[in-house]
N, C-alpha and C positions, 0 to 999 in steps of 0.2 A: 512480559517481555519488555526489554529496554529499547525504546524507540527514540531516535534523534530526529526531530521534526524541524525542517528548515523552510521558512517562507522567503522566497526570493523577491526582493524589492517591495515588500509590504509587510505589515505586522498582522499575523493571524490572531484572531481572538481566542480566548481560552476555551470557549464552547466548541470551536472547530477542532482544536487540538485534542480535547477530551473525546470528541466523536471519533477521530481517527484512531486514538489509542484504544478505545473500546472495541472498534472493528478489528484491530490487529489482535487484541487479546482473545477474541472469539476464535481466531485461527488456531490458537493453542489447544482448543478442544479436539482438533483433528490431528495435531502433531505437537508433541511437547518438547522437542529438542531445539527450538529456536534459540540462537545465542544473542542476537541483536537485530536491529533494523534501522533503516534510514528512510525518511519521507521528505520529498521535495515538493513544495507547492509553488506553482508559477502562474503568472498571467501572461498569456501569449500576446505579443505586440504585433500590430499590423493585421491581425486576423479580426476582421470586423463582424464575423459571425458571433452569435451569442455563446457558442461553445469555446470560450477562450481560457477556461480554467483547467490547468494541467496538474495531475497528481502522479508522481513517480514514487514507487515503493520498492525498496530492496530489502529482502529478509535473508538473514544468514543462518544456515544450519551447518552442522559439521560436514565438510566436503562439498557443499553446494551453495550457490547464491540464487535466490528466486527474485525475479524482477517483473514488475508490471507498470505500464504507463497508460493512463487513460485521460481523456479530455471530456469535459462536460460543461453544462450551463452553470453548475455550481460545484464548489469543491466537495460538498457532501456526495453529490451524485457521482462525480469522478472517483472519489475514494471508495464508494460502494462497488463500482465496476472493477476497480483495481483489486480490492480485497476478494471479490468473487473470482477473478482470474487467478489470484494467488491460492485461493482455496482449491481450485481445480489442479493447480500445479502440485500442491501438497498431497492431494489424494493420489496423483500419478506416482509421486515419489514413494509414498507408502506402499502402493501396489507393487512397484519394482522391488523394493526391499523385502516384501513378504514372499515374492516369487523366488528369491535366492535362497 
């Protein structure tokens, strides 16, 4: 799947980008009709808690857009949570389509 990964106000290292791409590619085992996706990585300002890393993921499939936004202590943890949320959304969509 073609992902466009944007890191806002910082440069993400290649290891993080590869991690996110690998997680997104695993979603294709559940549903193979993804057209593309966007990922935004942000550091929340003003939030003095340790959970200041935000990952937003949009995945596009024909007729729908899936979205997940998660916050965590690391980008990897937040990306894990976001991809799990998207996995649940994909399974729901597949169930709806098979019911019709």
